[in-house]
C-alpha positions as CSV (number, residue, x, y, z in Angstrom):
1,M,28.6,59.9,-131.5
2,T,29.7,61.9,-134.6
3,K,27.3,64.7,-133.7
4,F,28.6,64.7,-130.1
5,L,32.2,64.9,-131.1
6,S,31.5,67.7,-133.6
7,S,29.7,69.6,-131.0
8,A,32.7,69.1,-128.6
9,G,35.0,70.8,-131.1
10,Y,36.4,67.7,-132.9
11,S,36.8,67.8,-136.7
12,N,36.1,64.8,-138.9
13,T,39.5,64.4,-140.6
14,A,39.1,61.1,-142.3
15,V,36.6,58.4,-143.4
16,H,37.8,54.9,-144.2
17,H,35.5,52.3,-145.7
18,A,36.8,49.0,-144.6
19,G,34.6,47.0,-146.9
20,N,32.2,44.2,-146.0
21,H,34.6,41.5,-144.8
22,A,33.0,39.2,-142.3
23,Y,36.2,38.6,-140.4
24,T,36.8,42.3,-139.7
25,A,33.3,43.3,-138.7
26,I,34.3,46.9,-139.4
27,H,32.3,48.8,-142.0
28,T,33.6,52.4,-141.6
29,V,36.1,54.2,-139.5
30,F,35.5,57.9,-138.8
31,T,38.6,59.8,-137.5
32,F,38.1,62.9,-135.4
33,M,40.8,65.3,-134.3
34,K,41.0,68.1,-131.7
35,N,44.4,69.6,-131.1
36,D,46.6,66.5,-130.3
37,R,43.7,64.2,-129.5
38,K,42.4,61.6,-131.9
39,V,39.1,59.6,-131.6
40,D,38.2,56.8,-134.0
41,V,34.5,56.0,-134.3
42,I,34.0,52.5,-135.7
43,E,30.8,51.5,-137.4
44,S,30.0,47.8,-137.4
45,N,29.1,46.0,-140.5
46,N,26.4,44.0,-138.6
47,S,24.0,44.5,-135.8
48,S,26.6,43.9,-133.0
49,A,28.3,47.1,-131.9
50,I,31.1,45.2,-130.1
51,A,31.9,42.8,-132.9
52,P,34.5,45.1,-134.5
53,I,36.2,45.6,-131.1
54,L,36.7,41.8,-130.6
55,V,38.5,41.3,-134.0
56,F,41.1,44.1,-133.7
57,Y,44.6,43.2,-134.7
58,L,45.9,43.3,-131.1
59,T,44.3,42.4,-127.7
60,A,45.4,45.7,-126.2
61,L,42.6,47.3,-128.3
62,M,39.8,44.9,-127.3
63,N,38.3,47.3,-124.7
64,Y,35.4,49.6,-124.6
65,V,33.8,52.1,-122.2
66,M,30.0,52.3,-121.4
67,P,28.2,54.9,-119.3
68,F,28.5,52.9,-116.1
69,S,31.2,50.3,-116.7
70,I,34.4,49.4,-118.6
71,F,35.1,46.2,-120.5
72,S,38.5,44.7,-121.3
73,A,38.6,41.3,-123.1
74,Y,42.1,40.7,-121.9
75,A,42.3,42.7,-118.7
76,G,45.2,40.7,-117.3
77,H,47.4,41.1,-120.4
78,T,46.5,44.7,-120.9
79,S,47.2,45.7,-117.3
80,R,50.7,44.1,-117.6
81,Q,51.2,45.8,-121.0
82,H,51.1,42.5,-122.9
83,A,49.3,42.3,-126.2
84,V,48.5,39.2,-128.2
85,I,48.4,39.5,-132.0
86,N,45.1,38.4,-133.4
87,P,45.7,35.1,-135.4
88,M,43.1,36.2,-138.0
89,L,45.8,38.6,-139.3
90,F,47.7,35.6,-140.6
91,D,44.7,33.6,-141.7
92,H,43.4,36.4,-143.9
93,S,46.7,37.9,-145.0
94,Q,45.9,41.1,-143.1
95,L,49.4,41.7,-141.7
96,T,49.9,44.8,-143.9
97,L,52.4,47.6,-143.6
98,P,50.0,49.9,-141.8
99,T,49.1,47.1,-139.3
100,S,52.8,46.3,-138.8
101,L,53.5,50.0,-138.1
102,A,50.6,50.0,-135.6
103,L,52.2,47.0,-133.8
104,V,55.5,48.9,-133.6
105,K,53.6,51.8,-132.1
106,Y,52.4,49.7,-129.3
107,W,55.8,48.1,-128.9
108,D,57.2,51.7,-128.6
109,H,54.6,52.5,-125.9
110,G,56.0,49.7,-123.8
111,F,53.8,46.8,-124.8
112,Q,55.3,43.3,-125.1
113,I,53.8,41.8,-128.3
114,L,53.0,38.1,-128.0
115,L,52.0,35.5,-130.5
116,T,49.9,33.5,-128.1
117,S,48.2,34.2,-124.8
118,Q,50.5,31.6,-123.2
119,S,53.7,33.4,-124.2
């Protein structure tokens, strides 16, 4: 994926090593930019490519695209611009300032931020 993005004119602008925390499932995040477009390539810390997607801080991010299909873990919520905060943020003290700012970004984009899926 990184070679493809580079060949499409994207520049690798950042590499963030998330560490080897089992609850994040994220090993490394590579950020690519081209003009005003940003693509994050997320490397799993285990053999499952989708594990990092399913532990993001917000359900609105739990989606992925494959060559012939699209997956959304919370399609109903996402289509209504509802997003549930991942409770693991509270269990592992991961509600940091950058994460809080990311939540605000989704709020500013019109998402209703929920504490539970029944809200």
